[in-house]
C-alpha positions as CSV (number, residue, x, y, z in Angstrom):
1,X,104.5,87.0,30.6
2,X,102.8,86.5,33.9
3,X,104.6,87.9,37.0
4,X,106.6,85.4,39.0
5,X,105.1,85.2,42.5
6,X,106.5,83.5,45.6
7,X,104.4,82.7,48.7
8,X,106.6,82.9,51.8
9,X,105.1,80.7,54.5
10,X,106.7,81.1,57.9
11,X,106.0,78.0,60.0
12,X,106.7,77.4,63.7
13,X,105.2,74.1,65.0
14,X,102.5,74.0,62.3
15,X,102.3,70.2,61.9
16,X,98.6,70.2,62.1
17,X,97.9,72.8,59.5
18,X,100.8,72.9,57.0
19,X,99.4,70.3,54.7
20,X,95.9,71.9,54.4
21,X,97.5,75.3,53.8
22,X,99.7,73.9,51.0
23,X,96.7,72.0,49.5
24,X,94.7,75.3,49.5
25,X,97.5,77.1,47.7
26,X,97.9,74.4,45.1
27,X,94.2,74.3,44.5
28,X,93.4,78.0,44.4
29,X,96.7,79.5,43.3
30,X,98.7,76.8,41.4
31,X,100.7,79.5,39.5
32,X,102.3,80.7,42.8
33,X,105.5,79.1,43.9
34,X,105.8,78.3,47.6
35,X,108.6,78.4,50.2
36,X,107.9,77.2,53.7
37,X,110.4,78.7,56.2
38,X,110.5,76.4,59.1
39,X,111.5,78.6,62.0
40,X,113.1,76.0,64.3
41,X,110.0,73.9,64.8
42,X,110.2,71.3,67.6
43,X,107.2,69.2,66.2
44,X,106.9,67.3,63.0
45,X,106.7,70.3,60.6
46,X,110.0,69.5,58.9
47,X,109.2,65.7,58.6
48,X,105.9,66.5,57.0
49,X,107.5,68.9,54.5
50,X,110.0,66.1,53.6
51,X,107.2,63.5,53.4
52,X,105.1,65.7,51.0
53,X,108.0,67.1,49.0
54,X,107.2,70.7,49.9
55,X,109.8,73.3,49.1
56,X,111.2,74.4,52.4
57,X,114.2,75.8,54.3
58,X,114.8,75.3,58.0
59,X,116.3,77.4,60.7
60,X,118.4,75.7,63.4
61,X,116.7,77.8,66.1
62,X,113.6,79.9,66.3
63,X,114.3,83.4,65.0
64,X,110.7,84.8,65.1
65,X,108.6,86.1,62.3
66,X,111.0,88.8,61.2
67,X,113.8,86.3,60.8
68,X,111.7,83.8,58.9
69,X,110.3,86.5,56.7
70,X,113.7,87.8,55.8
71,X,114.9,84.3,54.9
72,X,112.0,84.1,52.5
73,X,112.8,87.5,51.0
74,X,116.4,86.6,50.5
75,X,115.3,83.5,48.6
76,X,112.9,85.6,46.5
77,X,115.5,88.2,45.7
78,X,118.1,85.6,44.8
79,X,115.6,83.7,42.6
80,X,114.5,87.0,40.9
81,X,110.8,86.9,41.8
82,X,108.6,89.8,40.7
83,X,106.4,89.6,43.8
84,X,106.4,87.9,47.2
85,X,103.4,87.4,49.4
86,X,103.5,86.7,53.2
87,X,101.2,83.8,53.8
88,X,100.3,82.3,57.1
89,X,100.8,78.6,57.7
90,X,97.9,78.3,60.0
91,X,95.1,78.5,57.4
92,X,93.9,82.0,58.2
93,X,94.9,83.5,54.8
94,X,92.7,82.8,51.8
95,X,94.6,81.6,48.7
96,X,91.8,82.6,46.5
97,X,92.6,86.3,47.3
98,X,96.1,86.2,45.9
99,X,95.0,86.8,42.3
100,X,93.1,89.9,43.3
101,X,96.1,91.2,45.2
102,X,98.4,90.6,42.3
103,X,95.9,92.3,39.9
104,X,95.9,95.3,42.2
105,X,99.7,95.4,42.4
106,X,100.1,95.4,38.7
107,X,97.2,97.7,37.7
108,X,98.2,100.3,40.4
109,X,102.0,99.9,40.0
110,X,102.0,99.3,43.8
111,X,105.0,98.4,45.9
112,X,102.8,96.9,48.7
113,X,99.4,95.4,48.6
114,X,97.6,94.6,51.9
115,X,95.0,91.9,52.0
116,X,92.6,93.8,54.1
117,X,89.6,92.6,56.2
118,X,88.0,96.1,56.2
119,X,88.0,97.7,52.7
120,X,84.3,96.9,52.2
121,X,83.5,95.4,55.6
122,X,83.0,97.5,58.7
123,X,85.6,97.0,61.4
124,X,84.0,95.3,64.4
125,X,84.0,97.0,67.8
126,X,86.4,95.2,70.2
127,X,89.5,95.9,72.2
128,X,91.8,94.4,69.6
129,X,90.1,96.5,66.8
130,X,90.5,99.6,69.0
131,X,94.2,99.0,68.8
132,X,94.0,98.6,65.1
133,X,92.1,101.8,64.8
134,X,94.8,103.5,66.9
135,X,97.5,102.3,64.5
136,X,95.4,103.4,61.6
137,X,95.2,106.9,63.0
138,X,98.9,107.1,63.8
139,X,99.8,105.9,60.3
140,X,97.5,108.6,58.8
141,X,99.1,111.2,61.0
142,X,102.6,110.4,60.1
143,X,102.2,109.5,56.4
144,X,99.0,111.3,55.3
145,X,97.6,108.1,54.0
146,X,94.8,105.8,55.2
147,X,95.5,102.1,55.9
148,X,92.3,100.5,57.2
149,X,93.9,97.2,58.2
150,X,97.4,97.9,59.4
151,X,97.8,94.6,61.3
152,X,96.9,92.3,58.5
153,X,99.7,89.8,57.9
154,X,98.7,89.0,54.4
155,X,100.9,91.4,52.4
156,X,102.3,91.3,48.9
157,X,105.5,93.1,47.9
158,X,107.0,94.0,44.6
159,X,110.7,93.4,43.5
160,X,111.8,96.7,45.0
161,X,110.4,95.8,48.4
162,X,111.8,92.3,48.1
163,X,115.3,93.7,47.6
164,X,114.8,96.1,50.5
165,X,113.7,93.4,53.0
166,X,116.4,90.9,51.7
167,X,119.1,93.4,52.6
168,X,117.7,95.2,55.7
169,X,118.5,93.1,58.7
170,X,116.5,95.1,61.2
171,X,113.2,95.6,59.5
172,X,110.3,93.2,60.1
173,X,107.0,92.8,58.3
174,X,105.1,95.0,60.8
175,X,102.9,98.1,60.7
176,X,105.8,100.4,61.7
177,X,108.0,99.2,58.8
178,X,105.0,99.6,56.4
179,X,104.5,103.2,57.7
180,X,108.2,103.9,57.2
181,X,108.2,102.6,53.7
182,X,105.2,104.7,52.9
183,X,107.0,107.8,54.2
184,X,109.9,106.9,51.9
185,X,107.6,106.9,48.9
186,X,106.4,103.3,48.7
187,X,102.9,103.0,47.1
188,X,100.4,101.0,49.0
189,X,97.0,99.7,48.1
190,X,94.5,97.5,50.0
191,X,92.3,94.7,48.6
192,X,89.3,93.2,50.4
193,X,90.1,89.6,51.4
194,X,88.5,86.9,53.5
195,X,90.3,85.7,56.6
196,X,89.6,82.3,58.1
197,X,89.8,80.9,61.6
198,X,93.0,79.0,62.4
199,X,92.7,75.4,61.2
200,X,94.8,74.2,64.2
201,X,96.8,75.5,67.1
202,X,96.4,78.6,69.1
203,X,97.6,82.2,68.5
204,X,100.4,83.4,70.7
205,X,98.8,86.8,70.9
206,X,96.9,86.9,74.2
207,X,95.0,90.1,75.1
208,X,97.9,91.4,77.2
209,X,100.4,90.7,74.4
210,X,98.0,92.3,71.8
211,X,97.9,95.5,73.9
212,X,101.7,95.5,74.3
213,X,102.1,94.9,70.6
214,X,99.8,97.8,69.7
215,X,101.6,100.2,72.1
216,X,105.1,99.2,70.9
217,X,104.2,99.6,67.2
218,X,102.5,102.9,68.0
219,X,105.6,104.2,69.8
220,X,107.8,103.0,66.9
221,X,105.7,104.7,64.2
222,X,105.5,108.0,66.2
223,X,109.1,108.1,67.4
224,X,111.6,105.4,66.7
225,X,111.1,105.1,62.9
226,X,112.0,108.8,62.4
227,X,115.6,108.1,63.4
228,X,116.0,105.7,60.5
229,X,116.4,108.5,58.0
230,X,114.8,108.8,54.5
231,X,117.3,106.9,52.3
């Protein structure tokens, strides 16, 4: 029997891209169930989900990525999914890569699979990639393992990780949490994937916000996460 997979699609004001994202998933990964987590959108995202009959849940207010992700993981845990994949609503993630990620999870008995931009492709030289390289180095220092694309948001989790995120209220789908889970024994593999440009809208991550993000996650991996214990 094939594993039961849920795509968790956090969506905040994604009225211009949600239909094309769902069309891509249905076309390239029709065996994957989908859950849109509307995170308090103020545009027509919910109306579009209703019009097209998409499976969705809606927050009354914006909780951020961590809150939307946990809502999806609670759903996946309650429904008994074998795997859940975090999938962007803005069209950047490639639905055709989901099968390869699932194959890697099953064949390697992996808890986490990262859809990586840089397994077989060289990381470009830029300020943002310098931050990624810093996180890569810190994760290797603290876990002894190499993660070439720690900031990729396309991640697949097995049932053990689904249960963890469903019940852990203060852990988001971020590089510091991934590093902590690796330290606690989670097995992680990376699979080369293609990332696309956003189909609509604009990323909230400006250069200054990107720098602050990298610094905060670096501090968390080096210091804060060590106080969470090894349970």
